[in-house]
N, C-alpha and C positions, 0 to 999 in steps of 0.2 A: 461818408462810407456807410454802407448798409450791410445788414447781416441776414442770412436766410434762417427761417424758422422750420425749414423742412428737414425732418430727421434723416440722417444718412447722406445728405447732400452737402459737399464741401465746396464752397466757392472760393475765388481768389481773395475775397474780403475776409473769409474765415481763416485762410492761410496766413494772411497778414496779421490777424489778431493772435493766432497761435504762435507765429514767429516772434511777435513782440513780447508775449508773455514768456516764451521759452528763453529769449535773450535776457530779459530782466532777471528771471529766476537763476539762470546760469551765472551771470555776473555777480549777483548778490551772494549766492552760495559759495562760489570760488573765492570771492573777496574774504569772507570770514574764515574759510577753511585754511587759507594761507597765512593768516595774520600771526605774527610772533607775540604781540603784546595784548592780544585779546584776553588772555587769562590773567592779566594784571589789573583789569578793570571789571566792573559790573555793567554789562550791556543793557540798555533800556531803549525801547522803541517809543516814540512820542509822535503826536500829530500836530505839533506846533514848532516854530523855529526859534522862539525865545522863551525857553522854559524858566519859570520862577518857582521856587520852593522855599520852604522854611526849614531851618536847622536849629537844633536845640542849643541854648547858650551854655548848658552844663550837661555832663554825661551821667551824673549821679544825683538822684534826689534822696535826701536823708530819710531814713525810717527810724522809728523809736519803739522800744519795748514799752508796753503800757500795762498798767494794772487795771483791774475791773473798776469801771466807773470813771476812769481817768479821761480827761479831754485829749483828743487827738490833735497833735500839732500838724498842720497842713502847709505844704509849700508847693506852689504851682511851677511847672516847668516853663522856663522862658524860651522864646524863640526869636530868631532874627531872619529877615528876608534876604535871599540871595538868588542868583541865577546865572544864565549864560546865553549866548547867541550862537547858533550853529553856523558852521562854515559850509559853503557849497562847492562841489567839485563835479566836473563834467568830462565825459569822454565819448567818442563816436565809434560805432561799428558801421563801417562804410564799405560798400562794394561798387566797383565800376560796371558799366554796361558791358564792356568787353570781357570782363571776367565771367559774366553770366553766359555769354555766347561761347566762350572757350571751354566751358565746363569746369571752371575753377571756383565757382560760387561757394560750394559747401566748404571747401578747404579754407578759402580766404575768410569766410564768415566765422569758422571755428577759431582760426588764429586771431582774428580781430576781437572776438569775445574774450579770448584768453588774455590778449593784450590790455583790454580795458580793465579786466578783473585784476591783473597784475598791477596796473596803475592805481586802482582804488585801494588795493592792499597796501601798497607803499605809502599812499597818502594817509590812510588811517593809522598805520603803524608809526609814521613820522609824527602825526598830530598827537598820538597818545604819548610817545616818547618825549616830545617837547613839553607836554603838559606835566608829565611826571617829573621830568628834570627840573622844570621851573618850580614845581610844587614840593620838591624834596625838602623836608624839615631838618635833615641832618646830613653830615658828610664826614668821612674819615679818610685818612691816607693809608694805602696798603704798605706793608713793611717793605715789599719789593714787588716787581712785576710777577704775574702768575705763571710766566714761562721760565723763571729763574729756578733751575733745578736745585741749586744750592741753598737758596734762602727764602723761597716762597712759603708763605704761611696763610693759606687760604682760609682755613678754619679760624685762625686768630684774627684775620682781617674782618671776617663776618662777625665774630664775637665782639670785636671792638665797636662795630656799628650798633649791635644790639645793646651792649653795655651803655653806650651813650644815650640810647632811647630810654632805658630804665633808670638812668641817673636823674632824669627829669621827674621830680616828685609829683608834678602835675599831670603826668601822662595818664591817659585812659586806656592804654594798651595793656592787655593781659598776656602772661607767658603762654597761655593756651593758644593764642593767635599765631605764635611762631610756626605752627604746623602749616599755616597758610602763606608762608613767606617764600618768595621766588627771587633768586639772584640771577639777573640777566648779565651776561658778559660777552665780550667779542668772540665771535665764532672761530676766529683763527687760533684762539687759545684752547680749542676743544680738547686736543690730545694732551695738553699740559695739565688741564684741570681734571680730566677723567682719570683719577688715580684709583686703582682697584680697592685699596683698603678704605677709601673714603666713601664708597658708593655701594648701594644695593640697587641694582638696575631694576626699573619697573617693568621690564619685559616688552615695552612698546617703542623704545627709542633707539634700539641698536647699540646701546651702551653710551650714547651721547648725552643722555639726560638721566640722572638718577637721583636718589634721595640721600642727602648728606647725613651720615651718622656720626655726630661729633664724639670725639674721645673725651672722657671726663677730665683727663689730665690737662687737656688743652682749653676746655671751656666748660667748667662745671655746670654753669647755669643753663647750658644748652643740652644737658644730658637728656637723652630720650626724645629730643625734638627732631623731627625730620622736615627738611625743607628742600625745595627743588633748586638745582643749579641748571640754568637753561642758556645754551649758546644762541646768539643771534647775529646774523650778518648786518643787522641795522646798526650794530655798535663797532663794526670792523674798522671804521675810521676814527674811533674814539679811544680814549685811554682809561675810561672808567667802567665800573660795573654798577648796575642799578638794582637796588633792593626794594621790593614791594611786599607789604603785608596785605594781601588781598582781602577786601571787606567792603560791604556797602558804605562803610564809614570812611573809606579811602578815596575811591574815584569811581565815577559813573561815566560811561561812554554813551552819549545820547545819539540816536539815529532817527531821522524823520522818516516816517512811513505812512503819513496821512494821505487822505484822498484828494485834498484840495489842490495840491501841486503835483502834477504827474512826474514820475521819475524816469519815464522813457517817452520820447517823442519821435515820430517818423518824419523824415525830411527827404527832399530831393533837390539836387543841385543840377539844374538843366545845363548850365554853361560848362560844367566839368564832366557831365555824364555820369554822375555818381548818385547813389541813394543809400539810405541806411537809417540807423536809429541813434539819437543823442540820449545818452544815459546820464542821470544826475543822482548824486548822493549828497545829503546834508548830514553833518555829524560834528560832534565836538565832545571833548573830555572835560569834565569838571572835577577838580580836586576839592574835596571837603576839607576845609581848614581844621587844624587840630583843636582849635577853641574859638570862641567868639572874638572877632576882630583879627584873626590870624589867617593868612591865605595859604600857608604851607602845612604839610602834614608830616608828623613823625613816623607815619606808616610808610613813608617813602624816603629812601636815603641813597647816598652816593658813596661808592668806594673808589677814590681817585688813585691813579697810578697802577692799575692792574696790567696795563699794556704800555709798551713804549710808543712814543709819539712818532 
């Protein structure tokens, strides 16, 4: 394939190049726009498929008050090696020769791009959810389901999970981090969870997502803390809610964006009379263990029994 250097002249080769770039950018953008769990992790682009990194063995190094002339006691931070390997996913934007002749090209291309983006969104959300669920360091049982008008205690259930975190004397989580907490729950409970006195709507969610303002009489240690309650259809078949304290110390969602392995390739199937682009994305979520030798994180927890089976 060759490209013209003549300004103002657009050849078919140029059009192919533009179409390829447009398709890649559309799918990438739509994928991230639609994700439910992107705000539960810290996204990071990398140019390798098997990232390795070092994590600290302790979260706090002791410091000492010293008098003039006193020798300083030094302690070096210890580190351990860890890493992960990215998963690959592929989808095709494909158009038939007959669609081009009938004038259906643009419409089918748009729908095909949307379809691949939807598939990538579901794949990323499912992978993140699986990683968070497996990496959850704590779990509690709800008093009753969150659609039980007579007995539900949503604030109390969340408070029980937080209480369990802070009962661990070795935790490195601070109370200030609770403002970064998100509780994901099945979307079919949306109208049951959206209780007016519990929420101050943020103005962008149509009332479906707000910031929980705990009542001091229900959970004193949550007084003044605001954290998000977010419905998601990804949990509609589940009976639990997922809590995440978002932090670089919680989870990182790696995506490959390097130049060595193309994320879009053009192809043509002569036998079927079709052509298009094969799009690939490589990604994986890594949960940072709460401490050295631990694979789960107290910054992730499960509230079981919020919905009926």
